[in-house]
Structures are given as structure tokens and as C-alpha cells.
C-alpha positions in Angstrom: 87.9 106.0 131.7 88.8 103.5 129.1 90.6 104.4 125.7 87.9 104.9 123.0 89.1 102.8 120.1 87.8 102.0 116.6 88.3 99.7 113.6 88.5 100.9 110.4 88.3 98.0 108.1 89.0 97.5 104.3 90.8 96.1 101.5 92.8 98.8 100.4 94.2 97.8 97.4 95.4 100.7 97.2 94.6 103.3 99.8 93.5 106.5 98.3 92.6 109.9 99.6 89.0 109.2 100.1 90.3 106.4 102.7 92.6 108.9 104.2 90.2 111.3 104.7 87.7 108.9 106.6 90.9 107.6 108.7 91.6 111.2 109.5 88.2 112.3 110.7 87.9 108.7 112.6 91.2 109.9 114.2 89.8 113.2 115.6 86.8 111.1 117.7 88.7 108.0 118.9 91.7 107.7 121.2 93.2 104.9 118.7 92.2 104.0 115.2 93.4 100.7 113.7 93.5 100.4 110.1 92.9 96.8 109.7 93.6 95.6 106.2 90.9 93.0 105.9 91.4 89.5 103.8 88.4 88.3 101.8 89.0 85.4 100.0 86.2 86.1 97.3 88.0 88.8 96.1 91.6 89.2 93.8 94.1 91.7 94.9 96.6 93.6 92.8 98.9 94.5 96.0 100.1 91.8 98.3 99.1 92.0 101.6 102.6 93.4 103.0 102.5 96.0 100.2 99.0 96.9 101.2 100.4 97.1 104.9 103.1 99.5 103.9 101.2 102.0 101.9 98.7 102.3 104.8 101.7 102.7 107.1 103.2 105.3 105.0 99.9 107.2 104.5 99.0 107.8 107.9 102.3 108.0 109.4 101.7 111.3 110.9 98.4 110.5 112.2 99.7 109.6 115.9 97.0 107.7 117.1 96.7 105.4 114.1 98.2 101.9 114.1 97.8 99.2 111.0 97.3 95.6 111.2 96.2 92.8 109.0 93.4 90.3 109.9 92.1 87.3 108.4 88.5 86.5 110.1 85.5 88.1 111.1 85.4 91.1 111.9 83.4 91.4 114.6 85.8 89.1 116.2 88.6 91.4 115.4 87.2 94.3 116.8 86.3 92.2 120.3 90.1 91.0 120.6 91.1 94.4 120.4 88.5 95.9 122.5 86.8 98.3 119.8 83.6 100.3 120.3 83.0 101.1 117.1 83.5 99.8 113.4 84.2 102.7 110.9 83.1 102.7 107.5 83.1 105.5 104.7 80.2 105.8 102.4 80.4 107.5 98.9 77.0 107.1 97.8 74.0 105.2 98.4 74.4 102.0 96.7 77.3 101.7 99.2 74.8 102.2 102.0 72.7 98.8 101.3 75.7 96.6 101.6 77.5 98.7 104.4 74.0 98.3 106.6 73.7 94.8 106.2 77.0 94.4 107.4 76.7 96.6 110.4 73.7 94.4 111.1 75.4 91.4 110.8 78.2 92.8 113.1 75.8 93.8 116.0 74.5 90.3 115.9 77.9 88.6 116.1 79.5 91.3 118.7 76.6 93.3 120.6 79.3 95.3 122.1 80.5 97.1 119.0 79.0 100.0 116.9 79.0 100.7 113.1 79.7 104.6 112.3 79.2 105.6 109.1 80.9 108.6 107.7 80.2 110.0 104.4 83.3 111.0 102.4 83.9 114.5 100.8 82.4 115.8 98.0 85.9 115.6 95.8 86.3 112.1 97.0 82.7 110.5 96.0 83.6 109.0 93.0 87.0 107.9 94.1 87.6 104.0 94.6 90.2 102.0 94.3 89.6 99.9 91.3 89.0 103.4 89.4 92.5 104.5 90.4 94.0 101.1 89.4 92.4 101.2 86.3 93.8 104.9 85.4 97.1 104.0 86.5 97.0 101.0 84.0 96.5 103.1 81.4 99.2 105.6 82.0 96.7 108.3 83.5 97.8 110.7 86.5 96.5 109.6 89.8 98.5 111.8 91.4 95.1 113.8 92.6 93.8 110.3 94.0 96.5 108.7 96.3 98.9 110.3 99.1 101.7 111.4 97.4 103.9 109.4 99.8 102.4 106.0 97.8 102.2 107.4 94.5 105.5 106.0 93.0 104.8 102.7 94.9 101.5 102.3 92.8 102.8 103.3 89.7 105.8 101.0 89.9 103.4 98.2 90.1 100.4 99.2 87.6 102.6 101.5 85.1 106.2 100.9 85.1 108.2 103.7 83.8 105.7 106.4 85.0 107.2 107.3 88.2 107.5 110.5 89.2 
């Protein structure tokens, strides 16, 4: 039987406990999960590509069947090149669904071999976004309940110097 591989894409600018929840649950369902930090040229990032990769690696280090990668191109192509049968997308609210559904249909058209699976976030992470976490950090607020402890200081060092724990 072939290895079941899933791709969990995102910008991960920065990775949150909501992201980690989706990644952990996906890792329980697949033999391998590739967490891929996508490059979106229409987006402005706070963290460099390498910083994002490093934070994802630190945050997922204890999940043995997760590997981390970066990609600048079409997700459907990435899935095909890596033998993935599924794309895992986390949904927070109905507002996420319309966009993600459109992307899923597009990816299916580009790569008929891949399915998109939607995982709803846990209730405690429903409101959580990287943008919100960054805004709180910039304003000196406590983000320790929103991000993996192993990357807390990495985020604070960049966004709220002098606030490291």
C-alpha cells in the first residue's frame, strides 16, 4: 500500500496554536503531512521565509510524521510533485469557507488526483489568526495563549522588542 501524504499549506506568518491544532489532527490521519509555507506575491509578510520555516519546524518538532517545506508556485503542482493525495485546510468560520471552497475546486481542476479536506478548528481557536496575534504583540499584549511556547520569544523579539519572556 502506498504512503498517504497530505499537504497542509499556508502563509504561517506566524504559526499559531490554531494552525498547530489542524496540523496535529492531520498528522493523525495521514502517514506524512508536509506543512508548506506558500509564497503569495500579493501578500506582505512580517517574517522572512526562513523565519517562518524555522518557527514551523520548532512548533512541529515533536510530530514525527510532519516535514516542513516552502513553495513558490501552484499548490496543485506542489501536491503532484510530492505525491500528495490530499490538501488539508483549516476553517475558522463560514467566512473562510467561500474562499477555501473556490480554491479547492480550482486545485481539483488543476490536479484531479488531489482532494481537499476541510478541518474545522477547535472552539478555543475559532477567532485566532496570525494577523490578530501580530497586532496584539506589536501593541505589547500577551500572546502566550495563542502561539506555541517554543516560538513565543521569536515572535516577541521581532514584534515587541524587550517583551521576551
